[in-house]
DOTOR-76210 format. One record per residue: z, x, y of N, C-alpha, C, O in turn. Coordinates in steps of 0.05 Angstrom, whole numbers, plus 5000, padded with zeros to 4 digits. Layout:
BEGIN
ZXYZXYZXYZXY/...
This chain:
BEGIN
587547866165588248066144587447976116586248126101/588047726110587247616084584247616081583247686059/582847546102579847556101578847826096576847866081/580048036108579148316103579548386074577748516062/581748306062582248366034580148236016579148355997/579447986023577447836007574747976009573448025989/574048046035571448176039571448446025569348526013/573748586026573848846012573548815982572248985969/574748605971574548565943571748495935570748595914/570448325951567648255945565848505947564148545930/566348655969564748895972565149085949563249205939/567649115940568249295918566949195892565949355876/566948925888565748815864562748875863561748965843/561348825885558448875885557849175884555749255873/559649335896559249625895559449715866557949895857/561349595851561649665823559249575807558349725789/558249335813555849245799553449435805551949495787/553249525830551049705837551349965821549350065810/553750075820554250325806553650285776552450455763/554450055765553949995737550949975731549950085711/549549845749546649815746545250085748543450145732/546150255766545050525768545550685743543850815733/548050655733548750805708547050705684546050865668/546650435683545050335661542150425664540850505645/541150425689538350515694538050805686536050875674/539950975694539751255688539851295657538351465646/541551145644541851165615539151085601538251215583/538050855610535550765598533250965604531651015586/533251075628531151275634531451515617529551625606/533951605614534451845596533651785568532451955554/534251545558533451465531530451455528529351555508/529151345548526151325547524951605547523051655532/526051785563524952065563525452195536523652335526/527852165525528352275499526552165477525552305460/526151895478524351765459521451875462520151935442/520551895487517851995492517552285482515552345469/519552455487519452725477519452735447518052895435/521152575434521352575405518752475393517652605374/517652255403515052155392512852355397511052395380/512952485420510852685426510852915407508753005397/513253025400513353245381512653155353511553305337/513252895347512452795321509352785319508252855299/508052705341505152685342503952965337502052995323/505153165351504153445347504553535318502653645307/506853475307507353555279505553405260504553525240/504953145265503152995248500353105250498953115229/499553185274496853315276496753575261494753645249/498953725262499053985248498953935218497654075203/500453715208500353655180497553565172496553635150/496253415190493453335184491653575182489953585164/492053775199490454015198491054165172489254275159/493654165164494354295139493054155115492154285096/492853885116491653735095488653795093487553825072/487453825117484553895117484154175106482354225091/485954355114485654635105486054645074484654795060/488054495065488654495036486254395020485754484998/484754205032482454085018480154285016478254245001/480254505030478254705029478954935009477355115005/481354914998482255124980481355064951481054824944/480855264935480055224907482255064893484655114897/481454874876483354714861483654434872484354254857/483154394899483254124910480653984902478554104903/480853734894478353584885476253574907473853544900/476953594932475053584954474453854967473553864990/475054064953474554334964471654364972469854314955/471154444996468454485006466954235015464654265022/468154005014466753755021467453685050469753615057/465453705068465953695096466453415107467253385130/466053215091466452945100469452875102470152685116/471153015088473952935085475452935111476952745116/475253135129476753125154476152875171477952745182/473552805172472852565188473952315174474852125188/473952305148475052075134478052055139479051835144/479552285138482352275143483052175171484952015175/481452255191481952165218481551865220483051725233/479451755207478951465207481151315193482051105201/482051425170484251295155486851285170488251085170/487451505184489951515199489951325223492051255234/487551245232487251075255487350775247487450605265/487350715221487450435213490150315219492150455219/490150055225492649915232492749645217490749535208/495249545215495649285202496849085222498249165241/496448835216497648615232499448455214499248465189/501248305227503148135212501747915197499947795208/502547865172501547645157503847495144505447615129/504047235149506447085140506547065110508747025099/504347085096504347055067504947315053506347325033/503947535064504147795050505448015065505548245055/506547965089507748175104505948295125506548305148/503648395115501648515134498948505121498648475097/496948525138494148515130492548695149493448725172/490348805141488949005156487448885180486348665179/487449045202485648985225482949095218482649275202/480848985230478149095227478049385238479449455257/476349545226475849815236473049905228471949815208/471950085243469250185237469050485241470050595261/467850615221467350905223465250975203464150795189/464451225201462251295183463051265154461351185138/465551325147466251325118468351115111468851075087/469450985130471550785124471150545143471350565167/470750315131470250065147471749835135471949795111/472949675153474349435145473149205161472849225186/472348985148470948775161472848595177475248635177/471648395190473248215208475348055193477247955205/475048025167476947875150479148055140481047955126/479048315145481048505136480548625109482348755098/478148585098477348705073476048975076474349005094/476849175061475449425060472549375051472149225032/470649505064467849475057467349555028468049775019/466049375013465049434987462049464989460649274998/460949694981458049734982456849584959457149654936/455349374965454249194945451249274940449849364958/450349244915447549284909445849084924446848874932/443249134927441448954940441448684925441448674901/441548474941441448204929444148084925444347844917/446348234930448948124925449647894944451447744938/448247884967448847674986448347394974449647204982/446547384955445847124943447247094915446346934899/449247244910450647244884451846974879452746834897/451646894854452846634845455446674831456846474826/456246924825458846974813460347184829459147354842/463047184827464647374843466847494825467647374805/467647734833469847874821471747954843470948084862/474247874841476347954859477748204848478648194825/477948414864479448654856481948674875481648704899/484248664863486748664878488348914871488249004848/489849024890491449254884492649374910492549244931/493749614908494849754931492749944942490349894941/493750174952491950364965489950494946487750574954/490650524920488850644901486350474897484150584897/486650214895484350034894483050014921480550004922/484550014942483349994969481550224975479450194988/482250464965480650704970481850894989480450985008/484350964985485851125005484751415006485151545026/483451504985482451774985479451774978478451964966/478051564986475251544979473651415002474651235016/471151505004469351375023468551095014468951024990/467450935032466750665025465050644999465550484982/463150824997461350814975462550904948461350864927/464951034950466151154926468851024920470351134903/469550804932471950664923471450534896469150504887/473550464882473250334856471650084859469850044842/472149904878470549664880467549714884465949574872/466849904902464049964906462750074880460450004874/464150244866463150344841462950134819461150134802/464849944819464649714800462249554807460849464789/461749504833459449344841456849464831455149324819/456449724835454049864826453949874795451749854783/456249904782456349914753455549654741454249644720/456449434753455749164742452749114745451449004727/451649204768448749174771447249334750445249234739/448149584745446849744724447049624697445349664680/449249474692449649344666448149084664448448944643/446649004684445048764683446248524696445148294694/448448554710449748334724449048344754450648414770/446548264759445548284787446348054804445848054828/447747844793448447614808451447604815452547394820/452747844814455647864818456248004844455248224849/458047894860459048024884461948104879463547954868/462548354887465248454883466748454910465648554930/469148354911470648344936473248504933474848454915/473648694951475948874951478148734967478048734992/480148624953482348484966484948654967487048544973/484648914961487049084961487849164989486249145008/490349244992491449345017493349575011494849554991/493349785027495250005022498149905022498949755039/499750005003502549935001503149674986505449614981/501049524978501549274964502649314936501849504922/504349134928505349124901504048884887502548734899/504648854861503448634846504248364857502848164855/506648344869507548104882505848024906505147794910/505248224923503448174945500748064935499547884947/499848184913497148104903497147824892495147684894/499347744879499547474869499447274893498047074891/500847344915500647174939497847174951496846974959/496547414950493847434961491947254944490247114955/492147274918490447114900490846814905488946664908/493346734908493946444913492646364939491446144941/492946534959491746474986488746454985487546274996/487546644971484546664971483346444953481146364958/484846354933483746134917483445884934481445734931/485345834952485045594969482945634990481845435000/482245874997480245925018477445945007475545835017/477146094984474546154974473846004948471545984940/475945894935475445794909475746014888476246244896/475545954863476146154842473846354839471546294842/474646604831472646794823471846744794472946564781/470046904783469646904754471647084740472547024718/472347304754474347484742476047584765475047654787/478747604761480547724780481947954766483047924743/482048184779483148424767485448524785485048564809/487748574773490048694787490248984778489949044754/490549174797490649464790493249574802493349614827/495249614786497949664796499549864780498549974759/501949924789503750104775505550254793507950194795/504450454807506150644821507650524844509950594849/506550334859507950204882510250034872512450034884/509949894850512049734839514249914827516649854830/513550134816515550324806517150444829519550464827/515750524850517050644872518950454887521150524895/518050204891519750014905522049934888524249864898/521749934862523949884844526050104846528450054846/525050344849526850574853528350554879530750634880/527050454900528350434926530250204928532350224941/529649984914531349744916533249714893535249564895/532849864871534549834848533849614830535149574809/531749464837530849244820527949184827527049244849/526449054809523648994815523348754833525248614839/520848724843520248494859520648534889521048334904/520648784898521048834926518548974938516649044924/518549004965516349124979517349354996519749385001/515549535003516249755021517149645048515849475059/519349755058520349705086520949405091520749315114/521649255070522148965075524648925092524748725107/526549115091528949085108528249105137529348965154/526349285143525449315171524149065181524648975204/522348945165521048695173523248475178523048325197/525248465160527348265163528848305189529548105202/529548545195531148595220529548515245530648405263/526948575245525348505268525148205271525148105293/524848065249524847775250527447665261527447485278/529647765252532247665262532547715291533547545306/531647945301531848015329530247815346531247705365/527747775338525847605353526547305351526347165371/527247215328527446935323530246815325530646575330/532346985322534946875319537046975339539146855342/536447185353538547305370538147225400539847305416/536047085407535647005434534747235452533847445443/535047185479534047375499535447655496534047855496/538047655495539447905494538948055468538748305467/538647905447537948025422535248155423534748365411/533348025437530648145440530748405454529048585449/532648435473532848695487533648925468533049155473/534848845445535649045426533249135409533449335394/531048995412528649065396527749345401526849485383/528049435426527349715432528849915415527750105405/531449855411533050035394532150005365532150205351/531549765356530649725329528149875323527749975301/526349895343523750015339523750315347521750445342/525850415358525950685367525750875343527350855324/523951065344523751265323525951465325526851575304/526951515349529151695353531651575341533151715326/532251325346534551195335534451185305536351225291/532051125295531651125266532251395254533451415232/531351605267531751875256534751945257535752075238/536151875278539051925280540451765258542251875245/539551525253540751365232540451495205542251495188/538051605200537551745175539451995172540552045151/539652135194541352385194544252315188545652465175/545152085198547952005194548351845168550551775161/546051805154546251655129546551355132547151215113/546051255156546350965162543850815152544050605140/541550925158539050795150537051005142536451195156/535950975118533851145107532050985090532850905068/529550925099527750755084527050875057526050725039/527451135052526751255027529151325010528951464990/531451215017533851265001533751094975533350854977/534051214952533851074927536550964918538651064926/536450764902538750644890539250764863537350794847/541750824856542250934829541050754807541450504808/539750874788538350724767540250694743542050844739/539650484727541050444702538950444680536550424685/539850464654537950464632536350204631534250184617/537349994644535949734643533949694665532449504665/533849884685532049844708529149824700527749634707/528150024685525350014677524649784659522549664663/526249714639525649474623525449224640523849044635/527149204661527048974679524348964694523248754699/523349204702520749214715518549124696516748984704/518749204671516849114651516848814648514648694647/519148694647519348404645518348274670517148054669/518748394693517648294718514648284717513448084726/513348494708510448494705509548264686507548124692/511048224665510448014646510647744659509047564654/512647704676512947454690510647404710509647184712/509947614725507647584743505147514728503547354736/504747644705502447584688502447294680500347164680/504847184674505046904667504146724690502646524685/504946784714504146634737501046654741499746454745/500046904740497146944745495546804723493446694728/496446824698495046694676494946394679493046264673/497146274690497145994696495045924717493645714714/494846084738492746034758489946064745488245904751/489646264728487046304715486246064699483945984699/488145954684487545724668486945474685485145324679/488545434706488145204724485545214739484145014742/484845454748482445484765480045584749477845614761/480345624724478145704706476845974714474545984721/478446184714477346454717478746634697480846564686/477546864692478647064674480447254689479947324712/482547344675484547514687484747784673484647794648/485147994688485748264676487748404694487348424718/489948494682491948654696491748934685491948974660/491249134702490949414693493049584705493649564729/494349754689496249944699494750204707493350314690/495050284732493650514742494850774731497150784724/493250994731494351254724495951364747495451294770/497751544742499151694763499951964753499952014729/500752144771501252424764503652454746503952664732/505552264746507952284730507652164702508552284683/506251934700505951804674503951944656504051914632/502052094668500052224652501352444635503352564643/500052504613500852734596498952964601498853164586/497352944622495453144630496853404637499053404648/495653634629496653894638495853924668493553974674/497853894685497253884714496354164723497254364714/494454154742493454404754495454504774497454374780/495054754783496854864803496954694828499054644839/494654584836494554404859496154154854497754074871/495854034831497253784825500253824823501753644831/501154054813503954104812505154154840507554124843/503454234859504554304885505654074901507354124919/504853834895505853604911507953434897508653224907/508853514874510853364859513653464866514353684858/515153314882517853394890519953244873519253054860/522353334874524553214858525052924867526152774851/524452854892525052584901523352374887523852134889/521252464872519552274859520352224830519152054817/522452354821523652294795521452234773521052004765/520252444765518052424746518852274721517352104711/521252334711522152204686522451894690521551744673/523551814713523851534719521151394721520751184709/519251524735516551404738515251374711514051164705/515451584694514151564667515551354650514151204636/518151334651519651134635518850854644518450684627/518550804670517750544679514850474672514250244665/513150674674510350624666510250544636508750364628/511750684620511850624591513150344587512250204569/515050274603516350014600514449784607514449574594/512749834627510649634634508749594610508149374602/507749824599505949814576507249664553505949494540/509749714548511149594526511449294530511049134512/512249214554512648924560510148764559510148534553/507848904564505248764565503748804539501448714537/504948914518503548984494502348744479500348764466/503648514482502648274467500148164479498848004467/499548244504497048144517495048374521492948344533/495748614511493948844512491448784497491548674474/489148854508486648804496485548524502483248454496/487248364515486448094523486348064553484248024565/488748094565488848074595490448304607491248284630/490948514591492248754602491049004590490349004566/490749204606489849464597491349684612491849644636/491949904599493450114613491650364614490450444594/491450474638489850714643491650954648490651164659/494150944641496051154648495251414633495951634642/493951394610493251634595490351714597489351884582/488951584615486051624617485251924621483252014610/486852064637486052334645487652554630487752784639/488852484607490552674593489052924585490253144585/486452904579484953134569483553294592482353494587/483753194617482353324639483653594646486153614646/482053784652483054044660482854094690484254264702/481053944703480753974732482753794747483953624735/483053844773484853674789483753394791481353354798/485453194785484752914786486252774808485152614824/488852834810490652694828490652844855490853084856/490552684877490452794904493252834915493753024930/495052654908497752664920499752524901499052434880/502252514910504352404893504452094893506151974880/502551974907502451674908500651554888500151304889/499551704870497751604849494851584857493251464843/494151694880491351694889489751904874490752124869/487351844867485652024851483152094867482551974888/481552274856479152364869476952154865477151974849/474752194880472452014877471252034849470351834838/471252274837470252304810471952144791470852014773/474552154794476351994777475951694782476151534764/475451624807474851334813472451234796472551014787/470451404793468151324777468951274748468051084736/470651444737471651404710473051134707472650974689/474851084727476350834726474450594730474850384717/472550614748470650394753469050344728468550114721/468150554714466650514689468250354669467250184655/470850424666472550284647472849994655472849814638/473149944681473449664691470849514687470849274681/468549644691465949504687465749414658464749194653/466649574639466549494611468249244607467449054593/470649234618472449004615471248754629471248544618/470348794653469248564669466748454656466348214655/464948634647462448554635462948374610461648174607/464948454594465548294570466448014578465647814565/467947994599468947734608466647564620466547324615/464947694636462647544647460847444625459747224627/460447614605458647534583459747294567458347114560/462347304562463647084548463446824564462946614553/463846844590463646614607460846494607460446254607/458846674609456146584609455346444582453846254582/456446544560455846434533456846154530455646004514/459046084543460145824539459045624559459645384558/457345714578456245534598453945374585452145484572/454045104586451944944574449145004585447244874576/
């Protein structure tokens, strides 16, 4: 009798384990199906948005109206991917297409004039997506236009290297410069092209010196490195787009939720830029290269009379007043080095009547890229000339 009770207990225990395993399996299967369905409808909506973007580009008022290359470019841009980088968070994978190419080292292709392969001088161009060329073909990015502009100005021995990456802030670029100095040695001139990404991340974090989605990177590291095997099983939940969307709906997690600002937020960002400038200037002095930090134009900081198209993409979540105040704070904090190692292009397009800005992220048209490149060529040429004059 006792043996029967023991066997019954054992049988019941394993039966319970089986039922629990079946329940877990059904739950995981249901979750996987829901995730698959949610990601699938997101893909459909993203394709529809892409189609809308292409259609919008054919409407009067869009800078690329009637230009048939843009849909193919957008498809190539949306297919680009990044890999983890311990120094900077992420870095680009190589990619190849007709209008957008990234080489094996992760640099966006800069179209160099003939003879640049044997160049004896180099220019590093650092920045976020605006410098990288988020709305421009390879031949019309700011770095490619700077390269051709320098050649036209008589600097045929200069190679231009595009070290920008989408989403990068000035802090990423300082890390990139430090990294590349040890790999390549110093350039003759290093240019930082920044503003909108640092303003936006300051708005999201409530203070300067942060990156987009840094909390997500941190959580994934903790899961993989510190929680062990069972913690790694939670990674699926951490990476689930459905779970993320539910979290946003419940107010638990929202990567675009801003922190309430104070009157001191923008001045702190200005001082942060000044501190980064101090670090970069120290590197420039130690490694003997010239430095230029440029503040990029954006749709909020400009005093331009915005076109109907440009007004169409400015939503309240972008806090135009905050963006403008922070851009002004950066200019103010850098005023003592303006004309030497800082220049602001926030007002460059004030008098333009045509559409210049493509979207709310500070990206501009290829025509506007040429204006910016011409201005940078003037700055870079002066520095190259001074350096050549002091060479024995």
